[in-house]
N, C-alpha and C positions, 0 to 999 in steps of 0.2 A: 028559511033555515033558522032553526032555533038558536037562542043565544048560547046554550050549553054546547051545542055542536060547533058553533063558531069559535068558542073559547078553545075547544079541543083542536080544531082545525089550525088556528093560529099557533098553538104550541107545537103542532106537528110540523108546520111549515118552517118555523124557527129551527126545529131539530133537524130536519132533513136538509136544509141549506148549509148547515154547519157540519153535519155528520152524515155518513152514507149508510147504505144497507149493510149487510152480511146478511155436577152430579158426581158425584163421586164415581169413580171407575168401577163398573160392575166386576165382581170377582171372576166371573166366567171369561172375562177378556184376557186373563193371564195366559190362557192356552195358545193365544195367537202371537205371543211375543217370545218365542223360544230362541230367536236369533239364529235359526238353523239355515236360513236362506243365504244365498250368495250376495255379499254386499255389493251395491252399485252406487249410484248417486241420483238424487232427486233435485230438480230445478223447477221452482214454482213461480207462476205469474198470475196476477189477478187482483182481486178486491179483498174485502174483509173476511170472506169465507176461507181465505188461505194466507192472510197477512199475520205473521206471528209477532209483529211489533216494529216494522219498518217506519210506521208514522211516528214512532217515538223520537225519531232522529231528523224530522223535517219540521219546518215552521207551519204546522197546521193544528187547528183545534180538534181535528178529527182523530182522537185518541181514546184508548181504553186502558191505559197503564195505571189504573187506580182501582181500589175496591169499589164495589163487590166483584168486578171482573177478575177472573183467575181464582175465585174462591175455592174451587176444587182442583186447582192445578197443584202439582207437588210444592210443598212448603206454603201453599195457599197464597202465592205471590201473583199479583197482576203482571202480565207480560206485554200487553198490547194486543193480545187476542181478544176479539169481540165475542167472548163466551165465558163460561164458568171454568173451562178447563182446556182440554186438547181440541185440536182440529183434526179433520180427516187426514191431512197430510202428515201430522204427527203419528197417527196410527199406522199409516202406510210405511213410514220410515222405520218404525219400530218392528213392525211385522216382517219387513224385508231384512231385518238384522243390520240396518245401516246406523241408526242413532235413535235415541228416544224421542227427540223433538227436532223439528226443522227450525233453524235459527233465521232471523232476518238478516239479509245481506248487509244492511247499513249498520249493523252492530260493530262498533269499532274494536270490540274485544275478540273478534273471530280469530281462531287459530288456523293454520294451513289445512289441518285435517278437517276442520269444519267446512272449509271451502270445497275440498275434494269430495266430501260425502254428501253435500247438498245444502242449498240455501233457498230462501224464498225472496223474490223481488217484489212481491205483491204489496199493494198499498190500499188500505181500507178506504172506500169512497171512489176508487178508480173504475173506469169503464173503457170499452173499446172506442167510444166517441171521445175525442180529446176535450170537447166542451164539458163533459161530465166531470173529469178530473179538475178542470179549471174552476168549476163551481165550488169544490171542496178544498181546493189548493192541495191536492195530493199528487202522487206519482203516476202520470198517465201510462198506459200500456206501451206507447212508443218509447217513453223514457226508460221503462223497465227493460226493454230490449237493449237500449244503450248501456244500462247497468250490466246486463248479461255480457255484452261485448267487453266491458271493462273487467268483468269477472274472468273471462276467458284469457285475457292478457295476464292476469294475476296467476292463474293456473299454469299458463305456459312458462312464465318465468320460474315457477317452482319445479315443474316436471319435464319441461322441454316441449317443443312443438309437436313432434310425432306422437308422443304419449298423450299430450293434451288433445289432439284431434281424435285419437282412439277413445279417450275418455269421454268426449262429447257424444260420439256415436253410440256409446253404451248407456249414456245417461237417460233417465226417464224425465220427460218434460210434462208438466201438468199445468193447464190453464183453466182458471175459474173466474168468470166476470160476466157482466152483461145486465144484471138486475138493476144496478144503479142507473144505467142508461135508460131503462124504461121507467122505473118507478120515480126516480128523481128527475132526470133530464127531460124525458118526454111527457110523462103524464102530469108532473107537478109544475114545471116551468114552461113558459109559453114559446121559447125560441124555436125549437125544432118542429113543433106542431104547426108553425106557420108555413113551413116549407115541405113537410113530409106527412103523408098518411102513415098510419101504423104499419101497413104492409111495406111501404117505401122505406121507412125508418128501419124495419127489420132487415131488409136487404142491404141497406147502407151499413148497418152494423156487421152483417155477415161478410161484406167486402172488406171492411177494416180488419176483421178477425183473420180472414184468409191471407191479407197482406202481412199480418203479424206472423202467421204461421210460415209463410214464405221466408220471412226474415229469419226465423228460428232454423228453418231448413238450410238457408244459405250459410248460417253460422255453424253448421254441423249437426243440428238436431235431427235424429232419425226415429226416435220413439216418442210420439207426442199424443197426449190424451187431453181432450177438451171436455169440460163438464157442461152439460146443458143447463138451461134455466130451470129454477125450482118453480112450484105453483105460486107465483108472485101474489095472486089474490088472497092467499092464505096467511100472508105476513100480518101479524096483529095490527101494526101501524097502518097498513093499507086498508084493513077492515075498518079501522077507526075513522079514517079519512073519508071512506065511501059509504058509510052506513047512515041512514036517516036517524037511527036511534043507536049510537055506538055503544052505549051501556048495556043494551038488551039484545040487539041484533048483531050477533058475532059470526055470521056466515061468511065463507070465502067469497070474494068478488070474482065471479066467473069471467068478466071481461079481461081482467088482468091475467088470469091463469090460461085463458084461451090464447092470448098473445104468446105466452111462453110455450105452449104446445106447438103452435105454428112455427115459431122460431126454431124450436128443436127439430122439427121435421126437416126444415130447409137446411139446418146445420148438418144433420146426418147425411143428407144427399151431397152436400158440398164436400164433406170430409171423404166420402166414398170416391167422389170424383177426383179429389186431390191424391188420394191413395193411388188410384189407377195411373195418374200421370207421373207420379214420382216413385212408383214401386221399384223400378230398375235401380234407383239409387240406394235401395234398402230402407226407404222411409216407411213407417207404419203409423197410421193415424187411427185413434181410438175415440169413440164417443162414449162419455160416461153419463148415465141417466141419473139425475138427481131428482127429477120431477116425480117419477113413479114411486120410489121409496119414501120420499118425504110426504107425498100425497097419501100413501098408504098408512103412514104413521099417524097423520092427522085424521084421516077418516076412521081409522081403527083404534084410536087412542083408549077407548073404553073397553076394548077387548083384551082384558088382562092376560098376558102370557100367550095369546093366540098368535102364532107366527103368520105374517103376511107375505114377506119376501123370502125370508130364510128361517129355518128352525132355530138358528142361533140368535135371532133378533132379540134384543132386550126391549120389551114393551112395558106394560104396566103404567102407561101415561094416564094422568088424571085431568090434564088441562091442555088444550091445543089452541084456544081462541085467544089467549093472552100470555104474556111472558112472566117469568118468575120475579123479575125486578119491578118493584112498585105496583101500580095498577096493572102493568103489562100491556097497556093500550097505547102509550105514547113514549114510555121511558126507553131511551137508548143513549149511549155515549154520556155526555155530561149530565143528562137527566137521570141516569142510572149511576149513583155515586155512593159514597160511604154513608151518607145520611138517609139513603133510600131504603125502605123496608124491602126484604126479599123473602121469598118463600123458604121454608126450612129445608126442603128436599127438592133440588132441581131436577132430580131424576124422574120426577112425576110430571114434568113439564116438557112439552115439545120445544118451546121457545124460552130462551134465557132472558132476552129483553124483547122489545116490541118488534124486532127485526131479525135477530140472529138466533139460531138454534142452540140447544144445550149440547154439552159434551156428549151426553148419551145419544142424542140424535146423530151427531157427527160419527160416533162409533157405529151406529146402525148403518149410515151411509157408507162407511168404510166396508162393512160386511157385504153390502149389496154390490159394491164395486170390486170385490176381491177377485173374481175371475179375470177382470181386466188388469188388476194389480199383478196377478200371477203371470199374465201374458207380457206385460210391459217391463217387469222387473226381472 
């Protein structure tokens, strides 16, 4: 191993142990935010892909509440979102006519209406495996379920038990996690690899996820959407870690992406099985594909304006192998800071930092998921 690669590897290991995975808004997006849809509520669980800032309120170093994060958010203020602007769940809430942004549940300034219309319990760095959250000192999925139970009690105090139960049955539940479990916990750290093959670990995570879904169902959740894993091998940081020449060879790492595809296939089957078992209770489970749309944007980033998934897609990407922040090869979290150079136009980049997509990509992922959003909302 060359000394240059070793230096990059050491930087990445430091980054990933302390922090997890996870453009100005295109004008054409305005058409999707008329507020004409019936308001409901959205309850969100997971990792940095859906954390709007819960980690700001816990003792962890895994935060992004500083510039240049949030550069293209309204008022250009960092919020704790690991991107330059909005997340998919923000777009869903706005499209559904609920609110412009999903707030973090741990925000002490939340008003009662904020609770009723929806919050996120997600914590950047979390995973389905409890060990994953322990590594980053963030809120594990099991604790997020406890926070939801606390949330239910607060709602019940405000609107009464009967109305609260009806409220939960109409709510849309969204879960997005799993990347940290593989990229950080399994492939980077040695502990789980000693006892699990990749296949066994995938099934282990699936069982933990199903147990979590059972917990949501037991607490009244009836409309539940689970986001599949993305093409993990295409994350710039993963490419850097696994390339013999990370400055010149920036191809996706097939071994990682293959794991994601297999996991997603198992997940879909298990969700179908759970749907069959719980259908009489009114439960509906949805699989949300993030792999296909993101892989399409990465593979076709040079095809300016050519739609891959939807005619409404915002393309015109010019870079998919590195992030907008710094070199884009290793920078994320504290390595992406106010002193780090950033690209002038994040809308030309698939990734904001070395791990997390740009706002523009999150908007495209929202567009791809809109049929499911229409069904669940």
